[in-house]
TILUM-36884 format. One record per atom (N, C-alpha, C): residue number from 0; chain; atom name; x negated, y, z. Coordinates in pm, 1 decimal, padded with zeros to 6 digits. Last residue first. Layout:
REM TILUM-36884
nr_kette_atom_u_v_w
NUM_A_CA_X_Y_Z
...
REM end
This chain:
REM TILUM-36884
nr_kette_atom_u_v_w
204_A_N_-00780.3_05050.7_-03717.9
204_A_CA_-00733.8_05187.6_-03706.0
204_A_C_-00771.8_05244.5_-03837.8
203_A_N_-01079.1_04864.6_-03737.1
203_A_CA_-00945.3_04894.4_-03691.4
203_A_C_-00922.8_05023.7_-03685.1
202_A_N_-01279.8_04782.9_-04020.4
202_A_CA_-01267.7_04867.9_-03905.9
202_A_C_-01123.8_04897.9_-03881.3
201_A_N_-01304.7_04475.3_-04139.5
201_A_CA_-01281.6_04632.1_-04171.5
201_A_C_-01253.9_04687.9_-04049.9
200_A_N_-01577.6_04267.2_-04059.1
200_A_CA_-01437.6_04301.4_-04053.2
200_A_C_-01426.0_04452.8_-04097.5
199_A_N_-01790.9_04039.6_-04190.3
199_A_CA_-01798.5_04186.6_-04159.1
199_A_C_-01646.4_04224.8_-04171.0
198_A_N_-01925.5_03735.1_-04150.8
198_A_CA_-01810.5_03826.2_-04196.8
198_A_C_-01803.3_03957.3_-04112.7
197_A_N_-02275.9_03724.1_-04206.3
197_A_CA_-02166.8_03691.9_-04148.6
197_A_C_-02046.4_03768.8_-04199.1
196_A_N_-02460.5_03753.0_-04538.4
196_A_CA_-02420.7_03799.7_-04387.9
196_A_C_-02311.9_03714.7_-04339.4
195_A_N_-02574.9_03499.8_-04726.9
195_A_CA_-02489.0_03609.2_-04704.8
195_A_C_-02494.1_03620.4_-04573.0
194_A_N_-02792.1_03349.9_-04970.3
194_A_CA_-02772.9_03370.8_-04820.4
194_A_C_-02678.9_03501.3_-04818.6
193_A_N_-02822.6_03226.4_-05217.8
193_A_CA_-02697.1_03236.3_-05157.1
193_A_C_-02694.7_03276.5_-05022.3
192_A_N_-03138.6_03396.6_-05311.8
192_A_CA_-03041.1_03274.0_-05306.6
192_A_C_-02900.9_03318.9_-05250.1
191_A_N_-03481.7_03490.9_-05356.5
191_A_CA_-03340.7_03508.6_-05370.0
191_A_C_-03259.9_03402.2_-05379.2
190_A_N_-03681.6_03268.2_-05146.8
190_A_CA_-03638.3_03336.8_-05271.9
190_A_C_-03516.7_03398.4_-05272.3
189_A_N_-03729.2_03310.9_-04795.1
189_A_CA_-03722.9_03256.0_-04903.7
189_A_C_-03690.9_03339.5_-05036.2
188_A_N_-03719.7_03463.1_-04551.5
188_A_CA_-03860.9_03454.9_-04618.7
188_A_C_-03851.1_03386.7_-04740.9
187_A_N_-03412.8_03625.4_-04530.4
187_A_CA_-03501.0_03534.1_-04494.3
187_A_C_-03623.8_03531.3_-04574.5
186_A_N_-03258.3_03873.5_-04593.2
186_A_CA_-03202.4_03771.8_-04514.6
186_A_C_-03282.9_03661.3_-04456.0
185_A_N_-03358.9_04050.0_-04800.9
185_A_CA_-03389.2_04062.4_-04664.6
185_A_C_-03318.6_03976.0_-04545.8
184_A_N_-03540.9_03918.2_-05069.3
184_A_CA_-03407.8_03940.1_-05009.2
184_A_C_-03465.3_03964.5_-04867.2
183_A_N_-03725.5_03982.7_-05373.9
183_A_CA_-03725.6_03951.2_-05258.6
183_A_C_-03573.7_03969.6_-05199.6
182_A_N_-03906.7_03913.1_-05680.8
182_A_CA_-03795.6_03946.5_-05617.9
182_A_C_-03804.1_03908.7_-05449.7
181_A_N_-04049.8_03953.3_-06017.8
181_A_CA_-04078.9_03936.6_-05875.5
181_A_C_-03948.3_03965.3_-05796.5
180_A_N_-04071.4_03796.7_-06324.6
180_A_CA_-03988.4_03867.6_-06230.3
180_A_C_-04026.5_03840.7_-06100.7
179_A_N_-04306.7_03808.5_-06618.6
179_A_CA_-04266.0_03731.8_-06497.3
179_A_C_-04158.5_03827.2_-06417.3
178_A_N_-04415.3_03929.6_-06828.1
178_A_CA_-04415.4_03788.1_-06823.4
178_A_C_-04353.4_03737.7_-06700.8
177_A_N_-04374.3_04213.8_-06755.4
177_A_CA_-04357.9_04166.0_-06882.9
177_A_C_-04359.8_04018.8_-06930.5
176_A_N_-04163.5_04254.9_-06474.3
176_A_CA_-04297.2_04244.8_-06543.8
176_A_C_-04292.4_04194.0_-06689.4
175_A_N_-03927.6_04408.3_-06259.6
175_A_CA_-03955.5_04342.3_-06399.7
175_A_C_-04099.9_04359.2_-06432.4
174_A_N_-03806.0_04308.0_-05954.8
174_A_CA_-03914.1_04400.0_-06012.3
174_A_C_-03949.2_04323.8_-06140.5
173_A_N_-03525.0_04331.6_-05747.4
173_A_CA_-03612.5_04264.6_-05835.8
173_A_C_-03685.9_04370.2_-05906.4
172_A_N_-03344.5_04229.1_-05439.0
172_A_CA_-03423.3_04337.4_-05532.5
172_A_C_-03502.0_04256.4_-05631.0
171_A_N_-03040.6_04179.7_-05270.4
171_A_CA_-03169.4_04122.7_-05308.5
171_A_C_-03211.0_04231.6_-05409.8
170_A_N_-02801.6_04055.0_-05038.1
170_A_CA_-02863.3_04166.3_-05093.6
170_A_C_-02977.7_04098.9_-05148.9
169_A_N_-02450.5_03989.6_-04955.7
169_A_CA_-02592.6_03909.9_-04999.7
169_A_C_-02666.5_04042.9_-05090.8
168_A_N_-02160.6_04002.4_-04736.3
168_A_CA_-02274.8_04046.3_-04829.6
168_A_C_-02405.6_03977.3_-04847.6
167_A_N_-01828.3_03957.7_-04695.4
167_A_CA_-01968.5_03891.6_-04664.0
167_A_C_-02063.0_03937.8_-04772.4
166_A_N_-01536.8_04099.0_-04552.5
166_A_CA_-01644.0_04076.0_-04624.5
166_A_C_-01765.2_04003.7_-04584.5
165_A_N_-01192.6_04140.2_-04461.3
165_A_CA_-01332.4_04119.0_-04423.3
165_A_C_-01436.3_04100.1_-04567.4
164_A_N_-00982.6_04245.6_-04581.8
164_A_CA_-00983.2_04258.0_-04432.0
164_A_C_-01115.0_04215.2_-04386.5
163_A_N_-01012.5_04443.0_-04883.0
163_A_CA_-00996.7_04324.5_-04801.3
163_A_C_-01006.8_04353.3_-04648.1
162_A_N_-00929.7_04582.0_-05125.2
162_A_CA_-00901.8_04640.8_-04987.6
162_A_C_-00896.4_04510.2_-04897.4
161_A_N_-01051.3_04513.8_-05370.6
161_A_CA_-00906.3_04463.5_-05342.5
161_A_C_-00877.2_04498.4_-05187.7
160_A_N_-01257.5_04627.9_-05422.6
160_A_CA_-01297.5_04493.9_-05380.0
160_A_C_-01142.0_04422.7_-05343.4
159_A_N_-01199.2_04883.9_-05509.6
159_A_CA_-01262.8_04808.3_-05593.4
159_A_C_-01304.7_04654.4_-05552.2
158_A_N_-01132.8_04983.3_-05252.2
158_A_CA_-01028.9_04952.1_-05354.7
158_A_C_-01095.9_04874.9_-05458.0
157_A_N_-01382.7_05027.9_-05110.7
157_A_CA_-01287.1_04907.4_-05068.8
157_A_C_-01186.9_04882.9_-05182.0
156_A_N_-01653.8_05125.1_-05304.1
156_A_CA_-01518.3_05154.6_-05258.7
156_A_C_-01435.5_05032.4_-05220.0
155_A_N_-01969.1_05077.3_-05226.6
155_A_CA_-01858.1_05020.7_-05305.8
155_A_C_-01728.3_05035.8_-05237.4
154_A_N_-02293.4_05216.2_-05229.3
154_A_CA_-02159.5_05232.8_-05151.9
154_A_C_-02050.8_05182.1_-05271.8
153_A_N_-02619.9_05196.3_-05145.5
153_A_CA_-02511.1_05172.2_-05246.9
153_A_C_-02375.6_05150.6_-05174.7
152_A_N_-02949.2_05308.6_-05110.0
152_A_CA_-02820.3_05296.5_-05062.5
152_A_C_-02721.4_05284.8_-05161.1
151_A_N_-03294.6_05227.7_-05073.4
151_A_CA_-03189.7_05246.6_-05150.5
151_A_C_-03036.7_05229.4_-05081.5
150_A_N_-03604.4_05358.5_-04958.6
150_A_CA_-03489.6_05296.1_-04934.0
150_A_C_-03384.4_05319.9_-05057.0
149_A_N_-03827.9_05531.2_-04894.6
149_A_CA_-03842.9_05393.3_-04932.8
149_A_C_-03715.5_05304.1_-04911.2
148_A_N_-03817.7_05811.1_-04893.6
148_A_CA_-03794.1_05733.3_-04777.1
148_A_C_-03807.0_05575.9_-04790.2
147_A_N_-03907.0_05860.8_-05143.6
147_A_CA_-03988.3_05921.0_-05030.0
147_A_C_-03962.1_05837.2_-04896.5
146_A_N_-03709.5_05756.1_-05291.9
146_A_CA_-03841.5_05711.5_-05318.7
146_A_C_-03927.8_05760.1_-05188.2
145_A_N_-03384.7_05652.7_-05277.2
145_A_CA_-03479.0_05770.5_-05207.3
145_A_C_-03617.2_05704.6_-05209.7
144_A_N_-03134.3_05640.1_-05485.8
144_A_CA_-03259.5_05561.7_-05467.9
144_A_C_-03341.2_05662.0_-05416.8
143_A_N_-02810.3_05584.9_-05419.7
143_A_CA_-02896.4_05661.3_-05414.2
143_A_C_-03034.7_05592.7_-05376.6
142_A_N_-02475.0_05535.8_-05557.6
142_A_CA_-02609.9_05478.1_-05502.6
142_A_C_-02692.2_05614.7_-05477.6
141_A_N_-02123.6_05432.5_-05595.0
141_A_CA_-02218.8_05543.1_-05597.0
141_A_C_-02348.4_05469.1_-05544.2
140_A_N_-01775.8_05434.2_-05722.3
140_A_CA_-01898.7_05358.1_-05695.9
140_A_C_-02039.9_05447.6_-05720.0
139_A_N_-01580.3_05592.7_-05799.6
139_A_CA_-01640.5_05619.8_-05648.0
139_A_C_-01756.2_05532.3_-05633.6
138_A_N_-01411.3_05360.0_-05981.8
138_A_CA_-01432.0_05510.2_-05979.8
138_A_C_-01489.8_05505.1_-05807.3
137_A_N_-01483.2_05109.3_-06165.5
137_A_CA_-01484.7_05134.5_-06010.2
137_A_C_-01501.9_05278.4_-05966.1
136_A_N_-01414.5_04861.4_-06386.9
136_A_CA_-01423.2_04992.2_-06358.3
136_A_C_-01389.1_05015.8_-06200.4
135_A_N_-01656.0_04588.4_-06441.1
135_A_CA_-01513.6_04638.1_-06370.4
135_A_C_-01531.9_04776.6_-06353.7
134_A_N_-01803.6_04386.4_-06668.6
134_A_CA_-01791.7_04511.9_-06590.0
134_A_C_-01659.8_04573.9_-06553.4
133_A_N_-01824.4_04019.9_-06602.6
133_A_CA_-01763.5_04131.8_-06684.3
133_A_C_-01790.8_04258.2_-06592.2
132_A_N_-01907.7_03805.9_-06489.9
132_A_CA_-02010.3_03893.1_-06543.2
132_A_C_-01952.4_03994.6_-06632.0
131_A_N_-01730.1_03653.5_-06360.5
131_A_CA_-01742.9_03617.3_-06491.9
131_A_C_-01843.0_03729.7_-06548.9
130_A_N_-01711.5_03789.3_-06113.6
130_A_CA_-01769.6_03658.6_-06104.5
130_A_C_-01779.0_03603.7_-06252.2
129_A_N_-01756.4_04132.7_-06219.4
129_A_CA_-01691.7_04022.3_-06158.9
129_A_C_-01762.0_03895.8_-06156.2
128_A_N_-01964.1_04433.6_-06129.7
128_A_CA_-01939.7_04299.9_-06220.0
128_A_C_-01848.4_04222.0_-06149.4
127_A_N_-02041.2_04767.9_-06158.0
127_A_CA_-01969.8_04655.2_-06069.3
127_A_C_-01932.3_04537.3_-06187.7
126_A_N_-02343.2_04978.3_-06187.4
126_A_CA_-02213.6_04908.8_-06221.6
126_A_C_-02174.9_04794.0_-06153.8
125_A_N_-02547.0_05249.5_-06218.6
125_A_CA_-02487.8_05125.4_-06154.1
125_A_C_-02376.8_05100.1_-06206.5
124_A_N_-02891.9_05376.8_-06253.9
124_A_CA_-02733.0_05367.7_-06296.7
124_A_C_-02692.6_05260.6_-06234.3
123_A_N_-03167.0_05602.2_-06161.9
123_A_CA_-03093.5_05478.9_-06144.1
123_A_C_-02932.0_05495.7_-06199.7
122_A_N_-03365.3_05780.3_-06131.0
122_A_CA_-03266.8_05776.8_-06034.0
122_A_C_-03161.7_05670.4_-06020.5
121_A_N_-03532.2_05703.8_-06348.6
121_A_CA_-03566.1_05655.5_-06215.4
121_A_C_-03478.3_05703.1_-06096.7
120_A_N_-03495.7_05673.6_-06632.1
120_A_CA_-03397.9_05702.8_-06560.8
120_A_C_-03431.1_05667.4_-06398.6
119_A_N_-03703.3_05575.5_-06795.4
119_A_CA_-03607.8_05670.6_-06857.0
119_A_C_-03508.2_05715.0_-06778.0
118_A_N_-03831.6_05377.7_-06638.9
118_A_CA_-03907.4_05524.4_-06659.0
118_A_C_-03818.5_05608.2_-06717.7
117_A_N_-03534.7_05267.7_-06427.1
117_A_CA_-03663.9_05260.9_-06508.8
117_A_C_-03724.2_05368.8_-06570.9
116_A_N_-03311.2_05077.6_-06238.2
116_A_CA_-03381.8_05196.9_-06255.9
116_A_C_-03503.4_05158.3_-06362.8
115_A_N_-02980.0_04982.3_-06158.1
115_A_CA_-03093.4_04974.7_-06236.2
115_A_C_-03166.0_05097.7_-06249.8
114_A_N_-02768.4_04820.9_-05918.1
114_A_CA_-02837.0_04947.5_-05946.7
114_A_C_-02964.2_04913.4_-06015.6
113_A_N_-02472.2_04647.2_-05903.0
113_A_CA_-02627.6_04641.1_-05956.4
113_A_C_-02662.1_04781.3_-05994.1
112_A_N_-02251.7_04445.6_-05730.3
112_A_CA_-02289.9_04583.1_-05771.5
112_A_C_-02423.2_04586.6_-05793.9
111_A_N_-02013.6_04218.9_-05773.0
111_A_CA_-02146.5_04237.1_-05762.5
111_A_C_-02195.8_04356.0_-05811.4
110_A_N_-01746.1_04023.2_-05631.6
110_A_CA_-01806.1_04132.6_-05688.9
110_A_C_-01947.9_04151.6_-05679.3
109_A_N_-01473.1_03812.1_-05571.4
109_A_CA_-01639.5_03841.3_-05571.7
109_A_C_-01646.4_03935.3_-05658.2
108_A_N_-01193.9_03719.9_-05366.8
108_A_CA_-01262.4_03758.3_-05481.7
108_A_C_-01414.7_03779.2_-05466.8
107_A_N_-01064.2_03664.1_-05109.8
107_A_CA_-00993.4_03625.3_-05252.7
107_A_C_-01087.6_03634.0_-05377.6
106_A_N_-01225.7_03717.6_-04915.3
106_A_CA_-01140.1_03582.5_-04900.1
106_A_C_-01070.3_03555.7_-05025.6
105_A_N_-01517.4_03831.9_-05067.8
105_A_CA_-01375.9_03842.9_-04986.4
105_A_C_-01322.8_03718.1_-04974.0
104_A_N_-01868.2_03901.7_-05120.4
104_A_CA_-01737.5_03800.7_-05106.7
104_A_C_-01638.0_03844.5_-04999.5
103_A_N_-02074.3_04059.5_-05299.0
103_A_CA_-01997.7_04087.8_-05188.1
103_A_C_-01898.5_03980.5_-05223.8
102_A_N_-02430.9_04165.8_-05373.0
102_A_CA_-02305.1_04059.9_-05394.1
102_A_C_-02206.2_04067.2_-05260.2
101_A_N_-02627.3_04396.8_-05491.8
101_A_CA_-02525.3_04381.1_-05366.2
101_A_C_-02419.9_04268.1_-05428.7
100_A_N_-02943.0_04466.0_-05603.8
100_A_CA_-02818.1_04392.2_-05622.6
100_A_C_-02745.0_04370.2_-05498.7
99_A_N_-03163.6_04634.0_-05805.9
99_A_CA_-03108.1_04623.3_-05657.8
99_A_C_-02987.0_04574.4_-05663.1
98_A_N_-03422.7_04631.5_-06010.2
98_A_CA_-03275.9_04621.1_-06007.2
98_A_C_-03262.6_04589.1_-05860.9
97_A_N_-03673.0_04832.2_-06213.4
97_A_CA_-03626.9_04754.9_-06094.6
97_A_C_-03458.4_04732.5_-06095.4
96_A_N_-03953.2_04885.6_-06440.5
96_A_CA_-03788.4_04888.8_-06415.6
96_A_C_-03779.4_04787.3_-06280.2
95_A_N_-04232.8_05031.2_-06244.6
95_A_CA_-04173.5_04954.5_-06351.0
95_A_C_-04013.3_04962.0_-06316.5
94_A_N_-04269.3_05259.7_-06059.1
94_A_CA_-04380.0_05198.6_-06131.1
94_A_C_-04323.3_05124.3_-06270.9
93_A_N_-04203.8_05450.9_-05808.4
93_A_CA_-04148.7_05466.7_-05971.3
93_A_C_-04283.4_05404.1_-06066.9
92_A_N_-04162.7_05275.9_-05521.4
92_A_CA_-04229.5_05382.6_-05605.9
92_A_C_-04167.3_05360.9_-05756.2
91_A_N_-04149.8_05193.5_-05191.2
91_A_CA_-04063.2_05191.0_-05336.8
91_A_C_-04124.0_05312.4_-05403.8
90_A_N_-04302.4_05006.4_-04988.1
90_A_CA_-04348.6_05123.7_-05058.7
90_A_C_-04259.4_05125.2_-05202.1
89_A_N_-04116.8_04826.9_-04822.4
89_A_CA_-04264.6_04852.9_-04777.4
89_A_C_-04301.6_04994.0_-04852.4
88_A_N_-03761.0_04941.7_-04816.5
88_A_CA_-03884.3_04855.4_-04866.3
88_A_C_-04024.1_04904.2_-04809.0
87_A_N_-03427.6_04869.1_-04700.4
87_A_CA_-03550.0_04935.0_-04698.6
87_A_C_-03669.5_04870.9_-04750.2
86_A_N_-03098.5_04910.0_-04817.3
86_A_CA_-03223.0_04846.4_-04825.3
86_A_C_-03340.2_04918.4_-04808.2
85_A_N_-02782.7_04961.1_-04708.8
85_A_CA_-02884.3_05020.7_-04720.0
85_A_C_-03026.1_04917.5_-04721.8
84_A_N_-02426.3_04961.9_-04813.0
84_A_CA_-02553.0_04883.9_-04768.1
84_A_C_-02684.9_04977.0_-04799.9
83_A_N_-02086.1_04966.9_-04743.7
83_A_CA_-02225.1_05050.0_-04761.0
83_A_C_-02331.7_04959.4_-04729.8
82_A_N_-01757.7_04971.1_-04855.8
82_A_CA_-01879.5_04865.7_-04806.7
82_A_C_-02025.8_04940.5_-04848.1
81_A_N_-01546.0_05227.0_-04768.5
81_A_CA_-01617.9_05153.4_-04842.6
81_A_C_-01729.6_05049.1_-04790.8
80_A_N_-01355.2_05318.5_-04583.5
80_A_CA_-01333.6_05341.0_-04731.1
80_A_C_-01431.7_05272.4_-04816.1
79_A_N_-01443.0_05251.0_-04326.9
79_A_CA_-01309.8_05260.5_-04375.9
79_A_C_-01266.8_05280.4_-04524.1
78_A_N_-01699.1_04979.3_-04370.3
78_A_CA_-01643.8_05112.3_-04344.7
78_A_C_-01485.5_05137.0_-04383.4
77_A_N_-01917.4_04757.4_-04291.7
77_A_CA_-01776.5_04753.9_-04373.3
77_A_C_-01700.5_04870.3_-04308.8
76_A_N_-02234.7_04761.2_-04376.3
76_A_CA_-02156.3_04814.3_-04295.1
76_A_C_-02021.1_04806.5_-04369.4
75_A_N_-02581.4_04658.2_-04338.6
75_A_CA_-02460.3_04635.2_-04428.7
75_A_C_-02346.2_04676.6_-04328.7
74_A_N_-02919.8_04727.1_-04371.7
74_A_CA_-02797.5_04733.5_-04304.1
74_A_C_-02685.7_04735.5_-04397.7
73_A_N_-03233.0_04556.2_-04415.8
73_A_CA_-03132.4_04623.9_-04452.4
73_A_C_-03019.6_04633.1_-04356.9
72_A_N_-03611.3_04509.4_-04439.8
72_A_CA_-03498.0_04509.2_-04378.8
72_A_C_-03373.1_04563.4_-04444.3
71_A_N_-03824.1_04535.4_-04615.7
71_A_CA_-03847.1_04505.7_-04459.4
71_A_C_-03717.0_04502.6_-04384.4
70_A_N_-03896.9_04391.2_-04933.2
70_A_CA_-03807.3_04445.1_-04833.8
70_A_C_-03847.1_04429.2_-04682.8
69_A_N_-04085.7_04456.0_-05197.3
69_A_CA_-04111.2_04377.3_-05056.0
69_A_C_-04011.7_04470.0_-04955.0
68_A_N_-04110.7_04614.8_-05409.4
68_A_CA_-04002.8_04505.1_-05399.7
68_A_C_-03994.5_04459.5_-05269.8
67_A_N_-04349.6_04735.4_-05378.1
67_A_CA_-04250.2_04801.6_-05434.4
67_A_C_-04100.8_04749.2_-05425.9
66_A_N_-04542.8_04578.4_-05266.7
66_A_CA_-04479.7_04667.0_-05192.6
66_A_C_-04360.8_04748.4_-05259.1
65_A_N_-04595.2_04256.6_-05280.9
65_A_CA_-04570.5_04352.1_-05381.8
65_A_C_-04482.2_04468.8_-05327.1
64_A_N_-04749.9_03935.9_-05193.4
64_A_CA_-04710.5_04096.0_-05158.8
64_A_C_-04684.9_04175.2_-05258.4
63_A_N_-04621.3_03669.1_-05265.7
63_A_CA_-04685.2_03720.1_-05142.5
63_A_C_-04650.4_03841.4_-05156.3
62_A_N_-04519.3_03435.0_-05422.4
62_A_CA_-04619.7_03542.2_-05468.3
62_A_C_-04689.6_03582.3_-05376.4
61_A_N_-04363.3_03115.5_-05462.4
61_A_CA_-04403.5_03206.0_-05382.7
61_A_C_-04524.4_03310.5_-05427.6
60_A_N_-04149.9_03067.4_-05734.9
60_A_CA_-04275.8_03050.6_-05668.2
60_A_C_-04326.4_03145.1_-05604.9
59_A_N_-03825.0_02926.5_-05844.7
59_A_CA_-03904.6_03065.0_-05787.3
59_A_C_-04043.2_03003.8_-05726.0
58_A_N_-03720.6_02756.9_-06141.0
58_A_CA_-03769.5_02754.0_-05991.0
58_A_C_-03866.7_02875.8_-05955.0
57_A_N_-03680.3_02779.7_-06393.3
57_A_CA_-03565.2_02780.8_-06306.4
57_A_C_-03596.1_02740.4_-06140.0
56_A_N_-03848.3_02954.6_-06681.4
56_A_CA_-03838.7_02858.9_-06562.4
56_A_C_-03709.6_02883.3_-06470.2
55_A_N_-03838.1_03100.8_-06891.6
55_A_CA_-03807.5_02966.2_-06907.9
55_A_C_-03799.3_02883.3_-06797.3
54_A_N_-04064.6_03346.3_-06742.3
54_A_CA_-03970.0_03300.8_-06862.6
54_A_C_-03949.1_03148.8_-06873.7
53_A_N_-04100.8_03295.1_-06399.7
53_A_CA_-04148.2_03329.1_-06545.1
53_A_C_-04044.4_03311.5_-06621.0
52_A_N_-04071.9_03437.9_-06072.5
52_A_CA_-04031.6_03313.9_-06168.5
52_A_C_-04063.0_03387.9_-06306.5
51_A_N_-04162.5_03497.1_-05718.8
51_A_CA_-04186.2_03509.0_-05862.6
51_A_C_-04141.8_03404.3_-05951.2
50_A_N_-04130.4_03670.2_-05416.8
50_A_CA_-04128.1_03537.4_-05495.2
50_A_C_-04148.1_03594.8_-05643.1
49_A_N_-04248.4_03826.4_-05097.6
49_A_CA_-04210.8_03811.4_-05242.2
49_A_C_-04220.9_03694.3_-05321.5
48_A_N_-04310.2_03835.7_-04840.0
48_A_CA_-04248.7_03726.0_-04874.5
48_A_C_-04187.9_03745.3_-05027.1
47_A_N_-04470.1_04039.3_-04717.4
47_A_CA_-04533.2_03965.1_-04774.2
47_A_C_-04464.6_03822.7_-04835.2
46_A_N_-04265.1_04097.0_-04400.4
46_A_CA_-04354.4_04146.5_-04518.3
46_A_C_-04433.1_04026.4_-04569.4
45_A_N_-03948.8_04030.3_-04273.3
45_A_CA_-04105.7_04020.4_-04247.8
45_A_C_-04130.1_04054.6_-04403.9
44_A_N_-03667.6_04187.3_-04197.5
44_A_CA_-03751.6_04107.7_-04284.2
44_A_C_-03877.2_04116.9_-04263.4
43_A_N_-03366.2_04213.0_-04028.0
43_A_CA_-03486.0_04244.6_-04044.4
43_A_C_-03561.0_04156.8_-04125.4
42_A_N_-03022.7_04366.5_-04059.9
42_A_CA_-03129.1_04253.8_-04091.4
42_A_C_-03262.4_04312.3_-04091.9
41_A_N_-02745.8_04436.9_-03893.5
41_A_CA_-02872.3_04464.6_-03940.6
41_A_C_-02962.1_04366.1_-03969.8
40_A_N_-02395.9_04497.8_-03984.6
40_A_CA_-02510.1_04406.6_-03923.8
40_A_C_-02632.3_04449.7_-03992.7
39_A_N_-02064.4_04566.0_-03876.9
39_A_CA_-02194.1_04614.3_-03920.9
39_A_C_-02281.5_04522.1_-03873.3
38_A_N_-01830.3_04489.2_-03765.5
38_A_CA_-01816.0_04557.6_-03901.5
38_A_C_-01946.0_04611.6_-03946.4
37_A_N_-01722.9_04189.5_-03583.6
37_A_CA_-01808.2_04311.8_-03616.3
37_A_C_-01782.6_04362.3_-03746.4
36_A_N_-01595.9_04020.6_-03316.1
36_A_CA_-01556.6_04110.0_-03450.8
36_A_C_-01643.6_04200.4_-03459.2
35_A_N_-01749.9_03721.2_-03192.9
35_A_CA_-01724.7_03876.8_-03200.2
35_A_C_-01685.9_03919.8_-03328.4
34_A_N_-01555.1_03435.2_-03167.3
34_A_CA_-01656.8_03505.2_-03230.2
34_A_C_-01634.3_03653.8_-03225.1
33_A_N_-01441.7_03331.5_-02857.0
33_A_CA_-01396.4_03340.9_-03003.8
33_A_C_-01530.7_03457.9_-03042.2
32_A_N_-01621.0_03066.2_-02674.7
32_A_CA_-01573.7_03180.0_-02705.6
32_A_C_-01543.5_03230.0_-02847.9
31_A_N_-01444.6_02725.4_-02615.5
31_A_CA_-01558.5_02811.6_-02685.0
31_A_C_-01519.1_02957.9_-02679.5
30_A_N_-01397.9_02437.5_-02475.4
30_A_CA_-01397.1_02576.2_-02431.1
30_A_C_-01509.5_02666.8_-02488.5
29_A_N_-01432.6_02172.4_-02566.3
29_A_CA_-01349.1_02271.4_-02642.1
29_A_C_-01331.8_02408.7_-02579.9
28_A_N_-01513.7_02044.0_-02224.7
28_A_CA_-01514.9_02044.0_-02390.8
28_A_C_-01397.3_02124.5_-02474.9
27_A_N_-01561.1_02247.4_-01973.9
27_A_CA_-01484.3_02147.8_-02023.5
27_A_C_-01477.2_02141.1_-02160.6
26_A_N_-01694.4_02457.8_-01877.0
26_A_CA_-01766.0_02311.4_-01863.3
26_A_C_-01680.9_02216.8_-01932.7
25_A_N_-01430.7_02618.8_-01776.2
25_A_CA_-01589.4_02646.6_-01803.2
25_A_C_-01622.8_02503.0_-01784.9
24_A_N_-01131.6_02515.8_-01905.7
24_A_CA_-01202.7_02556.1_-01814.1
24_A_C_-01370.3_02550.5_-01851.7
23_A_N_-00858.4_02505.4_-02125.5
23_A_CA_-00994.0_02479.8_-02105.6
23_A_C_-01056.8_02557.8_-02003.3
22_A_N_-00524.9_02492.1_-01963.0
22_A_CA_-00616.0_02524.6_-02063.0
22_A_C_-00738.2_02472.6_-02036.0
21_A_N_-00221.5_02291.0_-01894.4
21_A_CA_-00374.7_02330.7_-01843.7
21_A_C_-00454.0_02364.6_-01958.9
20_A_N_00008.7_02221.7_-01967.0
20_A_CA_-00001.1_02361.9_-01924.4
20_A_C_-00135.2_02394.3_-01918.5
19_A_N_-00001.9_01947.4_-01997.2
19_A_CA_00017.7_02033.7_-02121.1
19_A_C_-00004.4_02176.1_-02099.9
18_A_N_-00306.1_01851.2_-01785.6
18_A_CA_-00164.7_01827.5_-01850.0
18_A_C_-00132.3_01925.2_-01940.5
17_A_N_-00519.4_01851.8_-01660.0
17_A_CA_-00554.1_01849.5_-01815.6
17_A_C_-00417.9_01817.7_-01859.7
16_A_N_-00474.8_01908.8_-01388.9
16_A_CA_-00597.2_01940.0_-01435.3
16_A_C_-00571.4_01937.4_-01613.1
15_A_N_-00248.8_01765.9_-01303.0
15_A_CA_-00245.5_01912.3_-01277.9
15_A_C_-00352.1_01955.1_-01341.3
14_A_N_-00320.1_01493.2_-01383.4
14_A_CA_-00214.3_01565.6_-01451.2
14_A_C_-00208.3_01716.4_-01413.7
13_A_N_-00508.9_01447.7_-01172.8
13_A_CA_-00548.7_01465.1_-01306.1
13_A_C_-00428.1_01521.5_-01415.8
12_A_N_-00325.9_01435.9_-00939.7
12_A_CA_-00436.8_01538.3_-00955.6
12_A_C_-00473.5_01551.4_-01071.5
11_A_N_-00155.6_01229.1_-01007.1
11_A_CA_-00101.5_01356.9_-00984.2
11_A_C_-00191.7_01472.8_-01012.7
10_A_N_-00360.8_01029.7_-00981.9
10_A_CA_-00280.0_01054.1_-01119.6
10_A_C_-00222.9_01171.2_-01119.7
9_A_N_-00414.9_01032.7_-00716.1
9_A_CA_-00543.3_01042.7_-00833.6
9_A_C_-00463.7_01090.7_-00950.4
8_A_N_-00197.7_00950.5_-00605.5
8_A_CA_-00232.8_01078.8_-00585.4
8_A_C_-00347.1_01138.0_-00675.4
7_A_N_-00178.3_00670.6_-00691.9
7_A_CA_-00044.8_00799.0_-00719.7
7_A_C_-00104.0_00945.5_-00721.9
6_A_N_-00391.7_00559.4_-00587.8
6_A_CA_-00389.4_00584.6_-00736.1
6_A_C_-00286.3_00676.2_-00770.8
5_A_N_-00327.1_00581.1_-00273.9
5_A_CA_-00448.7_00670.3_-00341.9
5_A_C_-00436.9_00674.9_-00520.1
4_A_N_-00105.5_00408.5_-00309.3
4_A_CA_-00067.5_00546.3_-00264.5
4_A_C_-00206.6_00631.8_-00321.5
3_A_N_-00241.1_00180.2_-00342.0
3_A_CA_-00126.8_00224.3_-00422.2
3_A_C_-00111.5_00366.7_-00415.7
2_A_N_-00399.1_00141.7_-00111.1
2_A_CA_-00460.9_00145.2_-00246.0
2_A_C_-00367.1_00211.5_-00343.6
1_A_N_-00195.7_00111.4_00093.0
1_A_CA_-00295.7_00239.8_00112.6
1_A_C_-00349.8_00252.7_-00042.6
0_A_N_-00064.8_-00128.0_-00005.5
0_A_CA_-00011.0_00011.3_00012.6
0_A_C_-00084.2_00119.8_00003.1
REM end
């Protein structure tokens, strides 16, 4: 009788802890904090991690240092009216043609902003492409190539992205040479690839 009573008390105690109205508590499996909602991310990149690819090649090869394209970091922000990124370089100079690319993913679509510079236009031109490489009209798309400050700023209006509630951003820079292309990204020390930031939420209010 005493053993039966102990079993009943134990069963009632277990139900009070894990029954239908009990939530997860500290140390209980499944107790996870919700991911923080952020609208801005700062990337820090080491120097000397530039990569090279040649004509007809489909694999990037480690190159090392090229100050004009070597990224030291970047900032991406989902603002009220635009997605704005700033890329920072070791020594951004007017030497050879370059491209600065901003890939943006939303829950519904993909867009790629490209800023191109060359000897006949060091201030650069910009355009916005869709996933099929078609140029999309985007009033308000803007950029600034600031050579003295070693940085490039690109702003993409949220309306050109479908006014999403969140975005992910991938950044890269390219330096064109006669027989090869050099590139870097601020996400890691590897070659340009599908590395994206975490989801950046649209600012509330």
